[in-house]
C-alpha positions, 0 to 999 in steps of 0.5 A, a space after each residue: 107643909 112638912 115633906 118627908 122621904 124614905 130612900 129604899 135599899 135593894 140588894 143586888 137588884 139587877 141580879 135578882 130579877 126572875 126571868 119568868 116574871 119579867 117575860 110575863 110582864 113583857 107579855 102584859 105590855 104587848 110584846 109579840 110572841 117572837 120577841 118574847 121567845 127571843 128575850 127568853 133565849 137571851 136570858 135563860 141558860 146563860 152561864 158564867 165562871 170565875 177566873 183567877 190568874 190561869 185557874 177557872 172555876 166550873 160553869 154555873 147556870 145563871 138562874 135570875 138577873 139581867 146582864 149588867 154592863 149591857 144596853 139591854 140590862 137597864 131597859 129590861 130592869 125598867 120594864 120589870 120595875 115599872 108597875 111598882 108605881 101602881 102600888 104607891 097611892 098617896 105619895 110620889 115615887 122617884 125611880 132611877 134604876 134600882 134607886 127608889 125614893 118615896 116622898 109625900 107632904 102633909 100638914 102635920 107630923 102624924 099624918 106625914 109619918 102615917 103616909 110614909 109608913 103606909 107607902 113604904 110597906 106597899 113598896 116592900 110588899 111589891 118587892 117581896 111579891 116580885 122576889 127582890 131583896 129589900 132591906 128595911 133596916 138600911 132605909 134612909 129617911 129625911 124630914 124637911 120643914 121650912 119653919 125648922 120646927 122638927 128638931 128631934 129625929 122622927 121614927 118611921 116603922 117599916 116591917 117592925 124596923 124603925 127608920 130614924 130620920 136624919 138631917 142628911 141623906 145621900 141619894 145618887 151621889 148627892 148629899 141632901 140636907 133638911 135645910 136644902 142649903 147643900 153645905 155638906 155636899 159642897 164642902 165635900 166637893 171642894 175638899 175632893 177638888 182641893 185634894 186633886 189640885 194638890 196632886 196636880 200641882 206637884 206634877 205641874 213642872 212636867 205638864 204643858 198648858 194643854 195637858 193642864 187644861 185637860 186635867 182640870 177639866 177631867 178632875 176639877 170641873 167634872 166634880 161641879 158639873 154633876 147635879 149642879 141644877 140641884 145644889 146651885 141653890 146654896 148659900 153665898 158662903 158655899 158659892 164662894 168656896 167653889 169660886 176659890 177652887 176655880 181660882 186655884 185651878 186657874 193658877 195651876 193652869 196659867 202658872 200664875 200665883 200673883 194675879 187676881 181672880 178677874 185677871 185669871 179669868 180673862 187670861 184663861 178665857 173662862 167664866 165664873 162657876 156661877 155663870 157656867 151654872 146659869 148657862 146650864 139652867 138657861 139650856 134646860 129651860 130652852 130644852 123644856 120649851 122645845 119639848 126636849 126634856 122629860 115631861 115633868 119639867 113642863 110644869 115648872 115653866 109657863 110662858 107669858 100670855 100678856 101681850 103688853 109684856 115682852 114676848 118670849 118671856 116666862 111667868 115668874 111665880 109668886 113665892 112665899 120665902 127666899 129659901 124655899 121660894 127664890 132658891 128653886 129652879 121653878 123661880 130662878 129658871 124663868 128669871 134667868 131666861 127673861 134676862 137673856 137677849 132676845 136673839 138667844 130666846 128666839 133660837 129655833 134650834 138647839 145647836 144655834 142656842 148652844 152657840 149663842 149661850 156660850 157667849 152670854 156673860 150673865 144677867 145684867 143688873 137693872 138697878 138705877 145705880 147701874 143704869 146711871 154708871 153705864 
């Protein structure tokens, strides 16, 4: 099926929330009168001013919005926006604070465009009814077709604004492409990491081993920790780029520009970037099985019911293709989990699992040649 998504753009979302509507929604959710009175006093009659050097402006009363930089701000925002889900009937809504994405699937392009246009209009109407500022002219859209038959951009009409689909969109700091190979995203990560390494190398003579280790963890590895479970399913060429970045980082760490990659890993007591991600995938599977993850993760993994198969294993789903089958968390998660030693899979506590998974060096090859060589 064809899959399409529309990424909704809001202006100053946290600053536009009407206090009266928020309090009314909290009342509808069952908050007590005393609680509502408390939050009303928390939100109403707040004042702010601007200070430049020693000069201060007059105080102005804040008429809308929730305090940003606070713990309560995002909670109140989520309470306010929660009923948006009731306005979306024939599509999925993915919401992370003020980032909202509508996605749906259809067998043909006209049906897909119709669904996206209808649900986008519903979302825009909800935002307008709730006095939030929405910008259809800044919406993004993407169409994903596994047969790659949609070469021409498609146009989605939202409030007489034409949103043209593109091959790549950026969502929450992740570049998603229509082929789901994440080549652009990984190239961007590698380019950023390489620039940071260049800067660090110029300072290498002033840094000891401990300081270098802290710096590559903070500047290099942090780039590849974000959303790794999403872009892990990329091409071998992109994976090699990431390993080359780590090789450069280890040369900087050890001040060793002669040894090969395996020797650098052994000397620094580190693992490949791929094994790091496989450990993270195994950790997410464990958390899902122990009901420590969001409930939508539960549908990805199913335990084996056949007593003839090894206990604690997961079902590996049947897939129709490599790119959109094997290359997914739904498929790799069980396969990766089933390759773990039994003492790791049978852990009962998260602390113990983290302790054991940190020693795991990756799945062993089960082919006859490897059995013979071992």
